[in-house]
C-alpha positions, 0 to 999 in steps of 0.5 A: 586904502590898500593894505600896508605890509609891515613885516617884509624881508627883502633879498638882502636878508641873506639866505632868507628873503627872495625879492629885491626891494624894487620888485617888492615896491613894484608889486606893492604899487600894483596893489595900490599900496601907500605904505610898505616896510622893509624889515630885513633880518639882522640888519638894514642891508636893503633899507636904502634901496627900499626907501629909494624904490618906494620914493620913486613909486609914490609909496611911503617907506617904513624901516625896521629890523627882524631881530633875534631875541636872546636868552640864557645859554642852555646848560650842557655837558661840560667839564665837571667841577662839583655841582652843576653850573645850571643847578647852582645858578651859575652861567653855563661855561664851556671848554676852549683851547687849552682847557680854559672855560668861557661862558656858553653863548646865549641861545635864541629864544625868539625873534621880534620885529622893531620898527622906527617911527617917522616924522620925528626929524629922524629920531626913530631912524637914528634909534634903529641904526643904534639898535642894529649896531648894538645887536652886532656888537657881541657877535662881532667879538665872538662869532658863536654869539648870535646876532641879537639882543636880550629883552632887557637890552632891547628895552633899554634902547626903546626907552632911550628912543622915547626919552624925549616923549615921542616913541622912536621905536615900536616892538612887534611881538609876533608868532616867532617871538618868545610869546609866539613859541610858548603858544605853539607849545600850548604854554598859555600861562607862560605866554601870558606872563611873557606878554605881561613882562613885555608890557611892563618893560617897554614904554607906553605905545611901543609894544604891538602884537603881530598876528600872522596866518599862512593857513598852516595846519592847526596847531602849527606855527603860522596857522589860523589857530595860532594867529587867534591865540596871538590876537587873544593874548594881545587883547588880554594884555591890552596891547594893540594887535596888527596883521602881517604876512611875514613876507619873504617873496613878492609872488607865489612862484618864489616860494621854492627859492625860499625853501632852497635858501632855508636849506642853505642857511641851515646846511641841511637838505630839504628832505631832512628839513621836511622830515625833522619837524625843525620848524625851519621850512615854510609850512606852505608857500604863503609868504608872498606880498598879498594884496588888499583883498587877500589880506582882508580875507585873512583878517576876516578868517582870524577875527571870525575864528576868534568870535570877534566877527566883522568888527574884530576884522575891522579893528585888526585892519585899522590898528595895522593902518594906524601903526603904518602911519606912525612909522611912515618915514619922511624921506628928506626929514627923517632920513636926510636923503640927498643932504651930504654931511662932512666932518665939522670944520673944527675937526679939520682945524678950521676957524674961518671960512672953508672957501678961503682956507681952500684957496690959501692951500691951493696957492700954497700948492702952486708955490710948492710945485713951482718952487717959489712963493712968488710964483705968479711974478717971478717964475719965467715961462709959467703961463700965469694967467692960465693957472690963475684963471683955471684955479679961480674958476674951479674955486668959484664952482666949489664955493657955489656948491658948498664943497670946500669942506669936502675937498679939504677933508680929502686933502687932509686924508692925502696928507696923512698918507704922505706923512706915513710915507705911503705912495698914493695918487688920485684916479678917475675924473678927479685928476681933471681938477687943478685943486686936486693937483695942488692939494697933493692928491694927484701928481698929474697936472691937468693943464699939462694934459689939457684935462677938462674940469667940468668932466669932474664937477660943474654947477649942473651936477650938484652931487658930491664928486668922487675923488678916488685915491690909489694907495699901496695895497700892502699898507691899505689897512694901516691907512684905514686905521690912521684915518680912524685915529685922525677923525675918530670912530664916531665920524668914520666907518668902512663901506661894505659890499654885498656878495651875490650868488654866482653859478658855482656857489648857487650850484653848491647850495642848490645841490645841498638842498637837493641832497646831491652828493658832494662829489657830484656837486663839485664836479658840476660846479668845477665846470662852470668857469665864468658861466652865468648862473641865470642863463645856465640852461641856455649856456649848456646848449651852446658851450661845447665844453659843457656838452658832457654835462648837458648830456647827463642832464637829459637822463638825470632828473635831479641834475636837471632840477639843480639847473632850475634852482641854480638859475633861481639863486643866481645874483641873490645877495649871499653875504656882506663883506668889507668893500675893498676901498670905501671909507665913509667920512662924516660928522658925529651923527654918522652912527645915527645914519648908518648901522655898523658891524665889525669888518674882517680887519676889526674896524667897523663897516657900514651895512650900506654898500656903495650905491647907498652912499650918495642918497644917504649923504654919506661921503664915500672916499675910495681909498683903493689898495693897488698892488702896483703901487706897492710894487713901485714902493718895493722897487724904489726901496730896494734900489735905495737899499742897494745904492745907499749913496745915491738918491732913490728915483723920484717916480712922481716928479721924473720926466716921462720922456725916456726913450729906453722906456718906450723902446721896452714898451714897444717891444711888448716885453711888458709882463709885470707892467701896469695896464699893458701886460695882458695879451690884448694890450701887448698886441695893441702896443706892439701895433701902436708903438708908443713913443711918448706919454700921450701915446700911453694915455690913448692906449689905455683909453682904447683898450676898454670894452666900450671903445673896442666894441665900438670899433674905435681901435682900428680907425685910430691905428690906421690914422696914426700910421698913415694907412688912412685919413679919417674924413674931417668932421668939420674944420672947426673941430680939427684942433679938438681931435688932433691929439687922436689923429681925427678919431674921437676917443675921449669923453672930453673931446665929445664935450668940447665938440658939443660946446664948440658947435652949440655954445652950451658950455662944458658943464651942459655938454657933460650932462648931454654926453652922459645921455648919449646912447640912453633913452634920454638921448632924443632931447639932447639931439634936439638941443644940439641941432638947435644950438648948432643951427643957431651958430650957423652950421649947415644941416649937412655938417650937423648931421655928420657930427651928430652921427659921430656923437650918436655912434660914440654913445657911452663907448669913450673913455675919460681922459683924466682917468687914462692919464691917472693910469698912464702914470704908473704904467710909465713908472713901472716900465721905467723901473723894468727898464732901468732897475729890472731886478728891483722891479721884478722883486716887487712884482714877485712880492706884490703880484700886481697883475693878471699872471701867476707867480710862476710866469713872473719868475720865468720872466725874470729868468728870461731877462737874465736875472738869476733866480735864487731859491729860498734859504733859511740864512739868506732869505728875508721876509720879502723877495729881495735883490741879492748880489751874485758872484761867480763860483768856480767849477760847475754848478752841481744839482745839489747846489741851492741855486741849481741851474743858475748860470755864471754871472759877472761880479756885481750882478744881481739876482732875486732871492725868494722870501721864506714866505714863498714856501706854503704850508708854514704858518706866519708865526713859524716863518717870523721865528725863522727870520728872527733867529737868523743866522743858524749854524746848523740844523740843531741850532735852527730847531732849537731856536726857531722851533718849526714843526716837523711838517714845516721842517720837511717843507723847508727841506723840500723847497731847498731852504736847508741846502745851505746848512747841508753844504755847511755840514760837509756831509756826503748825504744828498738833498734827497737823503735829508728830505727823505729823513725829515719826511719820515719824521713828519709822517711818524706818529708822535710818542704817546699817539693814543693821547687826546688831541688836546695833549698833542704838541702845539705849533713849533713843538717837536715830539721826537728829539731830532737833535740826536741825528745831525746832518753830518751823520746823515747816511748817504743813500740816495742820489741827488734829485733829477731836475724834474724831481726838483721842479715837482718839489718846488711846485709842491712847496712854492707853486713856482719853479726855481731850478728849471721850467715845468716844460723842460721835462716835456722837451723830448715830446715837443721835439717829436712834435716839432713844436715852436717855442714862444721866442721863435714865433716872431720870426715866422710869417703870418699864417704859418702852421705851428704847434705850440705847447706850455703851461696855462697862465691865463684864460679870458673870455672878454666881451666882444663886439660881435657878441660871440664868445672868444676864448684867449689862452696864454701859455708859458713854455719857458721862453716866453708867453704864447697867446692863443685865440679860440673861435667857435670852431676851435672851441667845438674841437677842443671843448673838454680841454678849454678851461681845465687842464694845466698843460696844453698842446695847441695846433693853429696858425700864426697871426701877425698883429704888428712888428712886435706882435704875434699870436696863434689862431688855434684850431684845436688843443689837447691835454699834454698831461694825457699822452694817450689822447695826443694825436699822431705828430705826422697827422698835424702840420699841414693838415688844414689851411689857415682861415682864409688863406692857403696852407703854409707849412713851417719847416720843422726844426731838427732834433737838438736845434 
């Protein structure tokens, strides 16, 4: 019988464990193990993955937690008030903000392992979940409070778990416990007393002593001598003793990684840890998952050192095996693996059969959507039989699988969102379901778009389906709270996600461990933009931008070691956080099936991630906050505010056939529009020229890594435009492929082809489709060929179709998902076409896409929408549309709306929000908004109470210019900013006071009211456009007055650079220079597997998309990713009537003039790839 390890930390013990559960289970299987535990630190983060890994390898899983044991706080120096708190028996307290006193947090006096017992219908596992949740409760309220429990709190949980006679929890008091620490300090009497307290406090059969030896030097923790003393203490107390190896990694080679994690956890370098005798570092690298022979040897060493001989060895091993059998869990009975649990029927208001209630609500949905209760008899033109047949078929499947309650639950959540007025819509394969549509979860009718229900659900896929819902991102947390209110905290929790090390984080923690200076570490980390850490050394040899770093490594041993450690850390779990969309719904047993801790928004979240949900039977509802949904809501609300006597646009019910909208899409002026604003998408829609909604569905399906890597885009475009005619697969399949011009694009098409040729049914076809391109494809091919032959197809026809299916693999896209995405795509483009100011205000407010705010502001300017800067009297808490009236005379540089052209009466501009100004607290901004309007600066200071620094930033952003004009002063904007900056920089009166007595937020320590704007001396000229822009970038990260590139206009004229707006008039292959501000950099996966860098530049007239292939990357390496301002030399590349980009040859950093080439050496210097040079005639200066 192989040794059962009962104390094992997986990699999900962040900054402590090294090996993932699957690796540990593989090692245990190779050792012949029958039982294996996972006892992660502070939680059950790796528990489900451990259970599944053990189940798949025939190993019985054990679950537990390595938990801190808390004791009284240590008295320290604090505010004196008579006798010492410690001496008087009071709880030590410490000062907090404002001089208040609060209790000092408890200290960690040791760690214990708590195991759940098994074969008790899950009682042990449930008790473990409750225990872990309780251990986090105080820490969640106060971050300084350690995660853990006092001995008394732990004992209460153990007693509660044993209330029905059979112990549900077992406590392992080991070498790092209070007892073990006392023995290390040679406090033998106190150690025996502590053990006696444990024995008296805990119920019978729930206390075990854990003994460990890592063969450390005598007298040190984890030495054989210490293990002997633990053994003797346990025997003296008549408590069973077991052997463990306190495992942190799977094999000896991972010990170094554990050391680095120790340094990262403690924020202390390895050298300091090694020299400080802190008891943190491993004394030696012995904490791996040892095999039976090695553990038997350790048991022998401990027993013989204790003079217990072979009998003592056998007893130690037998007690270990005995405890392992007690704690081995039955995957189905103890954990409920594979058994989904939904909220009780009573919570949903059901008193009868859920299937009948679901059918009732669906038929009510038909009446609602088709406008008449007798829809099935009186609505002319409705395909009644199709609707009824489809609905009954779906209801039959849902009933057979027992999922009616699940659909009703999701429908209830959707209804809650509707009651809150929150925009929401289903995404994913759930859009295929008519039931989902009729419950109001999805606005898309699956019959209208010919969607296949079996892509979503069939009797052959018994797992609960995912119904994902997109909602307004700005109201996501409010929706979460409403769900908690509706179902109660015993039935709801949020889902968590594990955040893993990436290259930059790994470099920082590895650098800390090695003691490398912070500046050097930052320099290295800053160069690793999207560089995979696991292959960092390989990337250094093949990425030209990393060549300088690679050169440094050759002569710097420490940096070379940094690379090794970075590769070790990459992708290890780093910390847990709230998942961006997962809500878990269940019945009142939820907290018995998952431990919880408080999320960043104050609501509980499970310690399990999305991959753990289905196995644990936890219903995961993806409620995803989508910024575009907030953008649409903002735009509709603005439209309603501006036109109060007109009904606001109903985006969900409007026809999707507006010609002007499709003209906008085909023009590629789609910045800000959902899914179609990236350079690649603009190129695709420019070539494709969408004319109807189905074209958007195809476009979204094609622009995915799979279809692009499978080269599905070109055949489709050629067939669409009649440039080629795809060879028909078979006449029987012409109808299936007609909507995509004979090219297979959708998953649903593949399913229909399989069903048509074999008669397998769409449910079976979806199972087969999922196996294409996988190791399980061979049986699918056999079944397909047999089925097709049975229906009379020739071998040649079967070969032709199978070649297509085989090539398709997993590269297609779900049409239902594409339909779900195409709806907000159309809605956003419609709003940009018909309500551009309201739409762009929403885009500014919610930033829904890939581009920075400065480009989106520039897009509004390109559209002719006046950009109105922030104003303390006219700005609100959101970007909003404002009427712009013409002003007499010339707009002066000091005007608040500097640079805005004259407009016609009734025109609209967008006023920037006060929240756009950075460096001002939310509380200050809210006070500014609450006090509007202000008569003068003194009024603003008195009622809004901004800090001096915030007042200076308001002035620099131009938000006080209106008050300056109203004062009638001769002083300039620069005079006001200069004065307020001096005030902000001047030390407060009584500067020698402690920080505790400094003015709080919003307090002014100097009486600025003594100087009003009217009396402000006029000394400085108005700022130049460039100075205005720099101030705006500093305070808002956007330009209001002008574009950042305007200050480089003369240089661009010297170089003959082409503006973005002029590129479309050039022929393909024209040699050009372009320049601008970097707004995006992408390295998407390419079919060739080679890296291609796409950089978009904004020059003030639009976006220029530049493509850098290998040679251009080598030429430009050091400027590919870092500089903000770029000059690019290359050739035009036409991609359609409205599509043009630049195939780059080289780039330079525009902010470093000394590195720029001589203009005369550029244009005409090299031919475009594959064609003779064509020189663009340079424009004359001033053109």
